[in-house]
C-alpha positions in Angstrom: -7.2 123.7 194.7 -8.4 120.8 197.5 -5.9 121.5 200.1 -5.7 117.6 200.2 -9.0 116.9 201.6 -10.6 114.5 199.0 -12.1 111.5 200.5 -12.6 108.2 198.9 -15.3 108.2 196.0 -17.0 104.8 197.3 -18.5 106.4 200.2 -22.0 108.1 200.4 -22.0 111.6 200.5 -22.8 111.9 204.2 -19.7 109.2 204.9 -17.3 111.6 203.0 -18.7 114.6 205.0 -18.4 113.0 208.4 -15.0 112.0 207.5 -14.2 115.6 206.5 -15.9 117.4 209.7 -13.8 115.0 211.8 -10.7 115.5 209.9 -11.4 119.2 209.9 -11.8 119.4 213.7 -8.5 117.4 214.1 -6.7 119.6 211.8 -8.2 122.7 213.6 -7.3 121.7 216.9 -3.7 121.3 215.9 -3.6 124.6 214.3 -5.1 126.1 217.8 -2.4 124.6 219.5 0.2 126.0 217.2 -1.2 129.3 217.7 -1.3 129.3 221.3 2.3 128.4 221.4 3.3 131.2 219.2 1.0 133.3 220.8 3.1 132.4 224.3 6.4 133.2 222.5 5.2 136.6 221.3 4.3 137.4 224.7 7.5 136.4 225.9 9.4 138.8 223.2 7.2 141.6 224.1 4.5 141.6 221.2 1.7 141.7 223.7 -0.9 143.1 220.8 0.2 140.3 218.4 0.0 137.5 221.1 -3.8 139.1 222.1 -4.6 138.5 218.1 -3.2 134.8 218.1 -5.3 134.0 221.3 -8.1 135.5 219.4 -7.5 133.6 216.4 -6.8 130.2 218.4 -10.4 130.8 220.0 -12.3 131.6 216.9 -10.5 128.3 215.6 -12.3 126.4 218.4 -15.7 128.3 217.5 -15.3 127.0 214.2 -14.8 123.3 215.6 -17.8 123.7 217.8 -19.8 124.3 214.4 -18.5 121.6 212.8 -19.6 119.5 215.9 -22.9 120.7 216.0 -23.0 119.8 212.1 -21.8 116.0 213.1 -24.5 116.0 215.7 -27.0 117.1 213.4 -26.2 114.4 211.0 -26.1 111.6 213.6 -30.0 112.3 214.6 -30.7 110.6 211.2 -32.3 114.0 209.9 -33.4 113.9 206.0 -31.6 116.8 204.4 -33.5 119.6 204.4 -35.7 118.6 207.0 -35.7 120.3 210.9 
């Protein structure tokens, strides 16, 4: 199952991967915002532990994005695959 993340086949591998990374960052930002919204609502309803877990989940989602951004920076340095 591809979850709708297919990218045009006429692009190079690098172009596809860069597009996917940008997409995933935007997608994750949206999810993190949603988690925070529901976290606030859970807190207001007295579900403090659930709210704490949702905050952690939003924070982890942002950490994932930082890794994706790191990957994009690595690709933008025009490194050859497998070389540091």
